[in-house]
Wavefront OBJ file of the C-alpha trace (Angstrom):
o trace
v 53.333 3.564 -37.081
v 52.822 3.295 -32.934
v 54.341 -0.039 -31.627
v 52.828 -1.608 -28.979
v 54.737 -2.437 -25.855
v 56.466 -5.671 -25.325
v 55.675 -5.761 -21.736
v 52.497 -3.936 -20.744
v 50.271 -4.041 -17.409
v 46.598 -3.551 -17.518
v 44.033 -2.905 -15.205
v 40.994 -5.307 -14.798
v 40.084 -7.541 -18.122
v 42.043 -7.290 -20.897
v 39.394 -6.598 -23.912
v 38.900 -7.709 -26.664
v 39.518 -4.694 -28.591
v 43.082 -4.422 -26.898
v 43.504 -7.770 -28.320
v 42.746 -6.759 -31.938
v 44.477 -3.868 -31.627
v 47.592 -5.094 -31.003
v 47.393 -7.898 -33.370
v 46.967 -5.106 -36.267
v 49.795 -3.630 -35.355
v 52.102 -6.734 -35.752
v 54.895 -7.012 -38.487
v 53.720 -7.222 -41.949
v 57.119 -8.517 -43.180
v 57.554 -10.969 -46.090
v 59.608 -13.068 -43.624
v 56.737 -13.472 -41.009
v 54.924 -16.880 -42.106
v 53.097 -17.146 -38.717
v 51.366 -15.614 -35.670
v 49.803 -17.317 -32.948
v 48.127 -15.917 -29.689
v 47.692 -17.511 -25.971
v 44.734 -16.324 -24.179
v 44.541 -16.731 -20.332
v 41.045 -16.890 -18.829
v 39.536 -16.502 -14.888
v 38.061 -20.330 -14.262
v 35.220 -20.672 -11.987
v 37.475 -23.353 -9.927
v 35.819 -24.999 -7.182
v 37.863 -24.310 -3.955
v 37.202 -25.601 -0.274
v 33.473 -26.039 -1.714
v 33.043 -22.501 -3.214
v 32.729 -21.063 -6.819
v 35.608 -18.711 -7.682
v 34.028 -15.623 -8.721
v 37.269 -13.344 -10.050
v 41.426 -13.199 -9.540
v 42.986 -10.193 -8.262
v 46.203 -9.562 -9.550
v 49.121 -7.569 -7.720
v 52.676 -7.790 -8.489
v 55.871 -5.995 -7.724
v 55.913 -3.500 -11.146
v 59.935 -3.283 -11.824
v 60.526 -6.953 -10.960
v 57.813 -7.938 -12.844
v 58.402 -6.095 -15.895
v 62.188 -6.579 -15.642
v 61.383 -10.674 -15.653
v 59.070 -10.576 -17.891
v 61.340 -8.974 -20.756
v 64.163 -11.383 -19.889
v 61.867 -13.974 -20.987
v 60.560 -12.312 -24.101
v 64.611 -11.507 -24.507
v 65.476 -15.653 -24.220
v 62.377 -16.826 -26.520
v 63.577 -14.757 -29.122
v 66.958 -15.835 -28.997
v 65.728 -19.527 -28.339
v 63.075 -19.979 -30.828
v 63.890 -17.820 -33.428
v 60.911 -15.435 -33.262
v 60.472 -12.274 -34.651
v 58.158 -10.574 -32.169
v 56.549 -11.170 -28.400
v 54.122 -9.156 -26.274
v 52.954 -10.220 -23.355
v 50.230 -8.067 -21.120
v 48.990 -9.427 -18.086
v 46.126 -7.883 -15.864
v 46.373 -6.228 -12.549
v 43.643 -5.563 -10.287
v 39.959 -7.648 -10.116
v 39.509 -9.568 -12.925
v 35.899 -11.664 -13.291
v 35.601 -15.245 -14.049
v 35.357 -15.759 -17.989
v 37.471 -12.656 -18.443
v 41.325 -12.460 -20.522
v 43.959 -11.855 -17.638
v 46.896 -13.133 -19.605
v 47.666 -12.363 -23.733
v 50.845 -13.316 -25.167
v 51.497 -13.332 -29.327
v 54.403 -14.417 -30.697
v 55.033 -13.670 -35.039
v 57.756 -16.155 -36.869
v 58.922 -17.490 -39.986
v 57.221 -20.819 -38.741
v 54.444 -22.215 -36.966
v 56.543 -24.471 -34.549
v 58.583 -21.464 -33.847
v 55.756 -19.594 -32.601
v 54.221 -22.924 -30.389
v 57.333 -23.088 -28.797
v 58.146 -19.460 -27.909
v 54.130 -19.335 -26.396
v 54.637 -22.537 -24.559
v 58.066 -20.980 -22.982
v 56.838 -17.576 -22.378
v 53.691 -19.013 -20.414
v 55.095 -21.784 -18.250
v 58.473 -19.430 -17.443
v 56.040 -16.774 -16.737
v 53.888 -18.798 -14.303
v 57.162 -20.130 -12.752
v 58.971 -16.986 -12.302
v 57.416 -13.558 -12.766
v 56.228 -11.982 -9.001
v 52.263 -11.500 -10.105
v 50.485 -12.985 -7.292
v 46.718 -14.237 -7.658
v 44.367 -13.794 -4.776
v 41.185 -15.768 -6.054
v 38.031 -14.431 -4.343
v 35.629 -16.836 -3.472
v 31.374 -16.617 -3.732
v 31.593 -16.518 -0.256
v 33.847 -13.178 -0.474
v 36.793 -15.162 1.378
v 39.794 -15.774 -0.827
v 42.597 -17.669 -0.990
v 46.140 -17.083 -2.809
v 46.224 -19.030 -5.808
v 49.126 -21.369 -6.509
v 49.693 -21.253 -10.199
v 50.073 -25.198 -12.020
l 1 2 3 4 5 6 7 8 9 10 11 12 13 14 15 16 17 18 19 20 21 22 23 24 25 26 27 28 29 30 31 32 33 34 35 36 37 38 39 40 41 42 43 44 45 46 47 48 49 50 51 52 53 54 55 56 57 58 59 60 61 62 63 64 65 66 67 68 69 70 71 72 73 74 75 76 77 78 79 80 81 82 83 84 85 86 87 88 89 90 91 92 93 94 95 96 97 98 99 100 101 102 103 104 105 106 107 108 109 110 111 112 113 114 115 116 117 118 119 120 121 122 123 124 125 126 127 128 129 130 131 132 133 134 135 136 137 138 139 140 141 142 143 144 145 146
């Protein structure tokens, strides 16, 4: 059986076929009782009177992967989950497209929920991935995570 990498950087938007392929590969172990996913999507925010049309993501690959793997290790030990994958876009992602995919499996739903929340919040604070929001006038502004 082919396994999906826990951490993966994808050029451009994360497509539904990719998400589906990851979910098909999730563990079928008899102790797994819950699966939960989080999809982060680019919004058409208004910044300085201009609409965001996309976000151009960049990163330090080795450092970003190391930090993401540590987040996964921490979540597995804190929340007693079975499996976690985190896939993030690099490059341009247009409004309405998915840029972040986190999936968790566990024996129970509450552990999945807690692990998803931990992974997303920690990722936004600690992972060196940078988003340049592209505005409708082709100007840009560096994204501040909230």
